[in-house]
C-alpha positions in Angstrom: 110.4 20.8 70.5 110.0 22.3 73.4 109.4 26.0 73.8 112.3 27.2 75.5 111.9 28.2 78.7 111.3 32.3 80.1 113.7 33.9 82.0 113.0 34.1 85.0 110.7 37.2 86.6 112.3 39.0 88.9 109.5 41.1 91.2 109.2 44.5 92.1 110.2 45.5 95.4 108.5 48.1 96.9 110.4 51.0 98.7 111.2 50.1 102.3 109.0 53.2 104.2 111.1 55.5 106.9 111.6 53.3 109.6 111.0 54.7 112.8 113.8 54.9 115.5 113.7 52.2 117.7 114.1 52.6 121.7 117.7 52.1 122.6 118.9 52.1 119.2 121.8 54.7 120.3 121.3 58.0 119.5 118.6 60.3 120.7 116.8 64.1 119.5 117.2 66.9 120.8 114.6 69.5 119.5 116.2 73.0 118.2 116.1 75.4 120.6 115.5 79.1 119.3 119.8 80.1 119.7 119.9 76.7 117.4 117.6 77.6 114.9 118.8 81.4 115.0 122.2 80.4 114.6 121.5 78.2 111.6 119.3 80.7 109.4 122.1 83.2 110.2 124.8 81.2 108.6 123.2 79.7 106.6 122.7 83.0 105.0 125.4 84.3 105.1 127.5 81.1 102.9 125.0 81.0 100.6 124.7 84.7 99.4 127.7 86.3 100.8 130.6 85.8 98.2 133.4 84.8 101.2 137.0 84.7 99.8 140.3 83.8 102.4 143.3 85.4 103.6 145.8 83.7 105.8 149.2 85.2 107.1 151.6 84.3 110.2 152.0 86.5 112.7 155.7 86.1 114.4 154.3 86.3 118.5 157.1 86.6 120.3 157.3 90.5 121.1 153.5 90.6 121.9 153.7 88.2 124.7 156.4 89.3 125.7 154.5 92.6 126.0 151.5 91.1 127.7 153.9 89.3 130.4 155.3 92.6 131.1 152.3 94.2 131.6 150.3 91.5 133.6 152.5 91.8 135.7 152.2 95.9 136.3 148.0 95.7 136.2 145.1 94.9 138.1 143.0 93.9 134.9 145.0 91.4 133.3 144.8 91.4 128.8 145.0 88.2 126.8 146.3 88.0 123.9 143.3 88.5 122.3 142.4 91.3 124.1 146.0 92.7 121.6 144.4 90.9 118.9 141.2 93.5 119.2 143.6 96.5 119.2 145.9 95.0 116.5 142.8 94.8 114.4 141.2 98.7 115.5 144.2 99.6 114.7 144.7 98.1 110.9 141.5 99.1 110.6 142.6 103.2 111.2 145.7 102.5 109.2 143.3 101.2 106.2 139.9 102.9 106.5 138.1 101.5 103.0 138.1 97.9 105.2 136.6 99.5 107.6 132.8 98.9 105.5 129.8 97.3 104.9 127.8 96.1 101.8 123.9 97.6 101.9 121.7 97.0 99.2 122.3 100.5 98.3 125.7 101.4 99.3 128.8 100.8 100.7 128.5 102.3 104.0 132.0 103.7 105.8 132.4 103.7 109.5 134.3 106.7 111.4 134.3 104.5 114.9 135.5 100.5 115.1 133.6 98.4 116.0 134.7 94.8 116.9 132.3 92.2 117.1 133.8 89.3 119.8 132.8 85.7 119.0 132.2 84.2 122.9 130.8 80.5 123.6 127.9 80.2 125.5 126.0 77.3 126.6 124.1 75.6 123.5 125.4 78.2 120.9 127.7 81.2 120.5 126.4 85.0 120.3 129.4 88.4 118.8 128.2 91.3 121.3 130.5 93.8 119.8 133.0 95.8 121.3 133.0 99.9 120.7 135.7 102.5 119.7 138.3 100.8 120.1 140.1 102.8 118.4 140.3 104.9 121.4 140.5 102.8 124.0 144.1 101.1 126.0 144.0 98.0 126.1 143.4 97.8 129.7 139.5 99.2 129.0 139.9 96.9 126.4 140.2 93.8 128.8 137.5 94.9 131.3 134.9 95.4 128.7 135.6 92.1 126.9 135.7 89.9 130.0 132.7 91.9 131.9 130.7 91.4 127.8 131.8 87.9 128.5 130.4 87.0 131.4 127.1 88.7 130.9 126.7 87.0 127.5 127.1 83.1 129.5 124.4 84.4 132.3 121.9 85.0 128.8 122.3 89.2 130.4 123.1 91.1 127.5 121.1 93.6 125.6 120.2 93.9 122.3 122.2 96.6 121.4 125.0 95.1 122.2 124.6 92.5 119.6 124.2 95.1 117.1 126.4 97.1 115.3 130.0 97.5 114.0 131.7 96.3 111.1 134.5 93.2 111.6 134.9 90.4 114.5 136.8 88.1 115.8 137.0 84.8 116.6 139.5 83.1 118.5 140.0 79.5 118.6 143.8 79.7 120.1 142.8 78.8 123.4 141.4 74.9 122.0 145.1 74.3 120.8 143.9 74.8 116.9 146.2 76.1 114.2 144.6 77.6 112.0 140.9 77.5 111.2 138.0 79.8 108.2 135.3 81.5 109.6 132.1 82.4 108.7 130.8 85.9 108.5 128.3 86.9 110.5 126.3 89.7 108.8 126.2 92.4 108.3 130.0 92.4 108.7 131.9 92.6 105.9 134.5 90.3 107.3 135.6 88.3 110.2 139.0 87.3 111.3 140.0 83.6 112.5 142.5 83.6 115.4 144.8 80.0 115.9 146.9 78.8 118.6 150.1 80.0 118.7 153.0 77.5 119.4 156.7 76.9 118.3 158.1 77.1 114.6 160.8 77.2 112.9 160.7 80.5 110.8 163.8 81.6 108.1 165.0 84.8 109.7 165.4 88.5 107.8 169.6 87.0 107.1 167.9 84.1 106.6 169.1 81.7 109.3 166.4 78.8 110.4 165.5 79.8 114.2 162.5 78.5 116.4 159.7 81.8 117.1 156.4 82.0 118.3 153.8 82.0 115.6 150.1 82.9 115.0 148.4 81.9 112.3 144.8 83.8 111.5 142.5 83.6 108.6 140.9 86.6 106.9 137.2 86.4 106.1 136.2 88.5 103.6 132.7 89.8 102.0 133.9 90.2 98.7 131.2 92.8 97.4 133.0 95.7 100.2 136.3 94.5 99.9 138.2 93.4 96.9 141.3 91.2 97.6 143.9 94.1 97.1 142.2 95.5 100.2 141.9 92.9 101.8 145.5 92.1 101.6 146.8 95.3 102.5 144.4 95.2 105.4 145.6 92.0 106.9 149.4 93.1 105.7 148.7 96.4 108.2 147.2 93.7 111.2 150.4 91.4 111.3 152.6 94.8 111.1 150.7 95.8 114.4 151.1 92.3 115.8 155.0 92.0 115.3 155.8 95.3 116.8 153.2 95.3 119.4 154.4 98.9 121.5 153.2 101.1 118.8 149.5 99.6 120.4 150.0 101.0 123.6 150.9 104.8 122.1 
């Protein structure tokens, strides 16, 4: 009797070495710039060491937009929606003083003044210069300072001290049509407010009627070490109240 045939052996295949990119393969590598490396390092540190949590709110901004229009017909320095947002952030910090703080290794550091970082997109990256004493400045001064900081940021002429300090930041992508987003906290700040585009949306009035209003969605990213959920919600409610009743920001 013939012996049974043995099963054919499967030849072992050695793992292929990493293929070197071929010329013209449809991509190119750009070496990391120092700024890109710094952004990657800081934001990776933030998402891996800072316990983020997020709260979102919708703000009716018809009055804010009308106020901005009236201000800009009477002043040389033009005020943006973001300038009014910064003033509302500072007013909410004045209302809810416990939120104007950061986490340090040994203590919660609480601030008297409200210093706010303003995210500015520049070629090759992003910087966050800090606007000082926002709670004490009129809208015109805020608008002028923000414009100056942004222009010098894009020209690479910011001083190191202008990038340091503060407890909070604002990132606004509304000009790109982004409805809403969540931002990563820039340490050592304890929070950042992500501001989306204002757009016409259907809303239900206090009387229960369906109507159209201009609505802006904002998302608060908070450091849970420095700010608990109830405190963050209280601060966000104060911010929304100021945005929806902007005349109080002029007083």
